[in-house]
Phi, psi and omega in degrees: 000046181252352182295146178258152174261156182283057180238111181215144182272353180162176183296137179085347180278139179298134177287149180288138175242162177299322177299323176299315181296318179297316179298319181293319179293320177298319178298317180295320177298316178299318178297314180297322178298330180277321188263333182299320177301325177292319178298317180294318180298324179276358181062028173269355176207138177280159177298321179299315179295317179299315179297319180295318179293321178294317180298320179297314182292324176295326175294320176299316179299313180298321179296313180296321177295321176300314179300317179295319181288340183239025186303314182298314180295319179294317178298319179296316180302311182288327177295331180272009177112355176056237185272001183293000000 
């Protein structure tokens, strides 16, 4: 998972990697685990809503991990024309 994607904010800025995305999603999941219970306790978010948002972010993590685990195959698939 060391390949970079062509996403950069400007000259000299580090390019985004899949590992960067995975780390950011993990950080966000940890943050949500800490703050969502407080939101639910204050009734600014329902438990159902908190669970749905956590499930969604966990799905993003699984998708990015899948991409990392299958990077060679995915790159080959898209190099050969992908879905065309």
